[in-house]
C-alpha positions as CSV (number, residue, x, y, z in Angstrom):
1,M,0.0,0.0,0.0
2,T,1.4,3.4,-1.0
3,K,2.3,5.6,1.9
4,P,0.4,8.9,1.7
5,G,2.4,12.1,1.0
6,K,2.1,15.2,3.3
7,L,-0.2,18.1,3.0
8,Y,1.7,21.4,3.4
9,L,-0.1,24.5,4.4
10,I,1.9,27.2,2.5
11,P,1.5,30.9,3.5
12,C,1.2,33.6,0.9
13,P,1.9,37.4,1.2
14,L,-0.9,39.7,2.1
15,G,-0.1,41.9,-0.9
16,D,2.2,42.2,-3.9
17,D,4.8,44.2,-2.0
18,A,5.3,41.8,0.9
19,I,7.1,38.7,-0.6
20,E,9.8,39.2,2.1
21,T,7.2,38.2,4.8
22,I,7.3,34.6,3.6
23,P,10.0,32.5,5.4
24,A,12.7,31.0,3.2
25,Y,11.9,27.5,4.5
26,A,8.3,27.9,3.3
27,V,9.6,28.9,-0.1
28,D,11.9,25.9,-0.2
29,V,8.9,23.6,0.4
30,L,6.9,25.4,-2.4
31,H,9.8,25.0,-4.8
32,R,10.1,21.2,-4.4
33,L,6.4,20.5,-4.7
34,S,4.7,19.7,-8.0
35,H,1.1,19.3,-6.9
36,L,-0.8,22.4,-5.4
37,V,-4.3,23.3,-4.5
38,A,-5.1,27.0,-4.5
39,E,-8.0,29.3,-3.9
40,R,-7.1,31.0,-7.2
41,A,-4.6,29.5,-9.6
42,K,-3.7,32.9,-11.2
43,T,-2.7,34.4,-7.9
44,T,-0.7,31.4,-6.9
45,R,1.2,31.4,-10.2
46,H,2.0,35.1,-9.6
47,F,3.3,34.3,-6.1
48,I,5.4,31.3,-7.4
49,K,6.9,33.5,-10.1
50,A,7.9,36.1,-7.5
51,T,9.9,33.5,-5.5
52,N,12.2,32.7,-8.5
53,P,11.3,29.0,-8.7
54,P,14.0,26.5,-9.9
55,K,11.6,25.0,-12.5
56,P,9.1,26.4,-15.0
57,I,5.7,27.5,-13.7
58,S,4.1,25.1,-16.1
59,E,5.5,22.1,-14.1
60,Y,3.2,23.0,-11.2
61,Q,-0.1,21.2,-11.3
62,I,-2.5,23.6,-9.7
63,E,-6.1,22.8,-8.9
64,E,-8.6,25.3,-7.5
65,L,-10.5,25.1,-4.2
66,N,-12.9,27.9,-3.3
67,E,-16.2,28.5,-1.7
68,H,-18.0,27.1,-4.8
69,T,-16.1,23.8,-4.9
70,P,-18.5,20.9,-4.3
71,V,-17.7,18.7,-1.4
72,A,-17.6,15.7,-3.8
73,E,-14.5,17.3,-5.5
74,L,-12.4,17.3,-2.3
75,E,-11.3,13.6,-2.7
76,N,-9.9,14.4,-6.2
77,L,-8.0,17.4,-4.9
78,L,-6.4,15.3,-2.2
79,R,-5.7,12.4,-4.5
80,P,-2.0,13.3,-5.2
81,A,-1.3,13.0,-1.4
82,L,-3.2,9.7,-1.3
83,E,-1.0,8.4,-4.1
84,G,2.2,9.2,-2.3
85,H,3.0,12.8,-3.5
86,D,3.5,15.7,-1.2
87,L,0.8,18.3,-1.8
88,G,0.7,22.0,-1.0
89,I,-2.4,24.2,-0.4
90,L,-2.3,28.0,-0.7
91,S,-4.9,30.6,0.3
92,E,-5.7,33.6,-1.8
93,A,-3.7,35.6,0.8
94,G,-2.2,34.7,4.2
95,C,-2.5,31.4,5.9
96,P,-4.5,28.4,4.5
97,G,-7.3,27.2,6.6
98,I,-7.8,30.5,8.5
99,A,-11.0,32.2,7.1
100,D,-10.3,30.2,4.0
101,P,-12.1,27.3,2.2
102,G,-8.9,25.3,2.4
103,A,-10.0,24.1,5.8
104,K,-12.3,21.6,4.1
105,L,-9.3,19.9,2.5
106,V,-7.3,19.9,5.7
107,E,-10.3,18.2,7.5
108,L,-10.4,15.5,4.8
109,A,-6.6,15.0,5.0
110,H,-7.0,14.2,8.7
111,R,-9.8,11.7,8.0
112,R,-7.8,10.0,5.3
113,G,-4.5,9.7,7.4
114,V,-2.6,12.4,5.5
115,E,-0.1,14.2,7.7
116,V,-0.8,18.0,7.8
117,V,2.2,20.3,8.1
118,P,1.5,24.0,8.7
119,L,4.2,26.5,7.7
120,V,4.8,29.8,9.4
121,G,3.5,32.9,7.6
122,P,1.6,36.2,7.9
123,S,-1.9,36.0,9.4
124,S,-3.7,39.3,9.1
125,I,-6.0,38.3,12.0
126,L,-3.2,37.7,14.5
127,L,-1.1,40.6,13.2
128,A,-4.1,43.0,13.8
129,L,-4.6,41.6,17.3
130,M,-0.9,42.0,18.1
131,A,-0.9,45.6,17.0
132,S,-4.3,46.6,18.4
133,G,-3.3,46.8,22.1
134,M,-6.4,44.8,22.9
135,N,-6.8,41.6,25.0
136,G,-4.7,38.9,23.4
137,Q,-5.4,36.4,26.2
138,S,-9.0,35.9,25.2
139,F,-10.3,36.7,21.7
140,A,-12.7,35.4,19.1
141,F,-12.8,35.7,15.3
142,Q,-16.3,36.3,14.0
143,G,-15.6,36.2,10.2
144,Y,-18.1,38.4,8.2
145,L,-20.9,40.2,9.9
146,S,-24.5,40.4,8.6
147,Q,-25.0,42.9,5.7
148,K,-28.7,43.2,6.6
149,A,-28.2,43.5,10.3
150,L,-24.8,45.1,10.7
151,A,-25.8,47.4,13.5
152,D,-27.3,44.6,15.5
153,D,-24.2,42.4,14.9
154,L,-21.9,45.2,16.1
155,K,-24.0,45.6,19.3
156,R,-23.9,41.8,19.8
157,L,-20.1,41.8,19.6
158,E,-19.9,44.7,22.1
159,Q,-22.1,42.7,24.5
160,L,-19.7,39.8,24.2
161,V,-16.8,42.1,25.0
162,A,-18.6,43.3,28.1
163,K,-19.7,39.8,29.2
164,H,-16.5,37.8,28.6
165,R,-13.8,40.6,28.5
166,Q,-12.9,39.1,25.1
167,T,-11.6,40.9,22.0
168,Q,-13.9,40.5,19.0
169,I,-12.3,40.4,15.6
170,F,-14.1,40.5,12.2
171,I,-13.5,41.2,8.5
172,E,-15.5,42.7,5.8
173,T,-15.6,42.8,2.0
174,P,-13.4,45.8,1.2
175,Y,-16.1,47.7,-0.6
176,R,-18.1,47.7,2.6
177,N,-15.3,49.2,4.8
178,R,-17.0,52.6,5.0
179,A,-20.3,51.2,6.0
180,V,-18.7,49.2,8.9
181,I,-16.8,52.2,10.2
182,E,-19.9,54.5,10.0
183,Q,-22.1,52.0,11.8
184,A,-19.5,51.3,14.5
185,A,-19.1,55.1,15.2
186,K,-22.9,55.4,15.3
187,V,-24.1,52.4,17.4
188,L,-21.2,51.4,19.7
189,Q,-20.8,52.9,23.2
190,P,-18.4,55.9,23.6
191,G,-16.0,54.0,25.8
192,T,-15.8,51.0,23.5
193,R,-12.4,50.6,21.8
194,F,-12.5,50.1,18.0
195,C,-9.4,49.2,16.0
196,I,-9.0,49.5,12.2
197,A,-6.0,47.6,10.8
198,V,-5.4,48.1,7.0
199,D,-2.9,46.7,4.5
200,L,-1.0,44.7,7.1
201,T,2.7,44.0,6.2
202,L,2.4,46.4,3.2
203,P,4.2,49.8,2.8
204,T,0.7,51.4,3.2
205,Q,0.0,49.6,6.5
206,S,-2.1,51.5,9.1
207,V,-3.3,50.3,12.5
208,Q,-5.4,52.7,14.7
209,T,-7.1,51.9,18.0
210,K,-9.3,54.6,19.5
211,T,-12.4,54.8,21.7
212,I,-15.7,55.4,19.8
213,A,-15.8,58.8,21.4
214,E,-12.4,59.6,19.9
215,W,-13.4,58.3,16.5
216,R,-16.4,60.6,16.5
217,K,-14.3,63.7,17.1
218,K,-12.5,63.5,13.7
219,P,-13.4,62.6,10.1
220,L,-13.6,58.9,9.7
221,P,-10.8,57.3,7.6
222,E,-11.4,56.7,4.0
223,L,-10.1,53.2,3.3
224,G,-11.4,52.7,-0.2
225,K,-11.2,49.0,-1.1
226,R,-8.1,48.2,0.9
227,P,-8.2,44.9,2.9
228,A,-9.0,45.6,6.6
229,I,-9.4,43.8,9.9
230,F,-11.7,45.3,12.6
231,L,-11.5,44.7,16.3
232,I,-13.7,45.6,19.3
233,S,-12.7,45.7,22.9
């Protein structure tokens, strides 16, 4: 019986100008693999090219796994590892399996006896928490909030902060950044701290933590469609 290969969770930069945030050992693993699963093949090819690979990009067999991938396809995506080849999985940006559909393949790998190997790399969620000055001993990542009930969701997170003394972290589609900031300034309590972390690891990085009362005293930041993480404490 063929011994399964390993499933490597390979980190990606959080933007085009942050290739240096990927450790050399993770790049070495990427270079020696031939089978990859990626959230978006085009982005992954761009990343591989930026690492100066020792072989042509065409030699990488890249299959896509995203939120639209049927569960029935997961077995085929894992097949190279089941046949004895080491397999890599890459997120669209950051760490695979964290706020990422790659978690489905990792779950299947555990069930099928494939060793899972996470590699160190940038996580926007943890970087934002580190830089926020908020409670890093107890925190929760909430993913995306409701578009239809954003104000109610923000109040709910504020209540969790008060009840559990737990930092609440969430993300939003970049085009909704403005709506999130406006609603937070409107519905959260004056003493609640609200952090906006933008473009982490990039030259345009910005991390600001202020009370809601402080945010209300000045024009709210214009983020445009830049990727952001939001924290409440």
